[in-house]
C-alpha positions in Angstrom: 26.1 37.3 -54.1 23.5 38.0 -51.4 20.1 36.4 -51.5 16.9 36.7 -49.4 17.1 33.9 -46.8 14.5 32.7 -44.3 16.1 32.1 -40.9 14.5 29.6 -38.5 15.4 28.8 -34.9 13.5 27.6 -31.8 11.5 30.2 -29.9 12.2 30.3 -26.2 8.8 30.8 -24.6 8.2 32.4 -21.2 5.4 31.5 -18.9 2.5 33.9 -19.1 3.0 34.7 -22.8 -0.3 34.7 -24.8 0.0 33.2 -28.3 -2.3 32.5 -31.2 -1.6 29.4 -33.4 -3.0 30.1 -36.9 -3.2 26.5 -38.2 -3.0 22.8 -37.5 -4.7 20.8 -34.7 -3.7 23.3 -32.0 -5.2 26.3 -33.8 -6.4 29.0 -31.5 -5.5 31.0 -28.4 -3.2 29.6 -25.8 -1.2 30.7 -22.8 2.3 29.5 -22.1 2.2 27.8 -18.7 5.7 26.2 -18.6 8.7 25.9 -20.9 11.8 23.8 -20.7 14.3 22.6 -23.3 12.1 20.8 -25.9 8.8 20.9 -24.1 6.0 23.6 -23.9 3.0 23.4 -21.7 0.0 25.3 -23.1 -3.4 26.2 -21.5 -6.5 27.0 -23.3 -8.1 30.3 -21.9 -11.6 29.0 -22.6 -11.7 25.4 -21.6 -8.7 25.4 -19.2 -7.3 22.3 -21.0 -3.5 21.9 -20.6 -1.3 20.3 -23.1 2.5 19.5 -22.8 3.9 19.2 -26.3 7.3 19.1 -28.0 8.7 22.4 -29.1 6.7 23.4 -32.2 7.1 27.1 -32.9 10.0 28.8 -34.6 10.9 32.4 -34.9 11.2 33.4 -38.6 13.1 36.3 -40.0 14.0 37.2 -43.6 17.5 38.6 -44.1 19.7 39.4 -47.1 22.9 37.4 -46.8 25.3 35.2 -48.8 23.7 31.8 -49.5 24.8 29.1 -49.0 27.1 30.4 -46.2 30.6 29.1 -46.5 31.0 28.6 -42.7 27.9 26.6 -42.1 27.6 24.8 -38.8 25.5 21.7 -38.8 
C-alpha cells in the first residue's frame, strides 16, 4: 500500500547559484563559488568570506510510493 515518503539526495550545485541557509552555523545568504564531488565552496555576499565545506544540502521531495521498496539499493 502506498505511503507518503520523503526522498533525499545530494544536490548538485552550480557556480553562481545564490542560496539561503535557514538554520545552523552557516545561516544566511551565500553564493556558490565552486562545487565538486563532496565539497562546496561558498562566499558570503556581505563579508566576502569564502568557506569550503563538505556537501551539506539535500534536495527533498515528498512522493506517494510503496514503502519500504522491495528493490532497495543500499
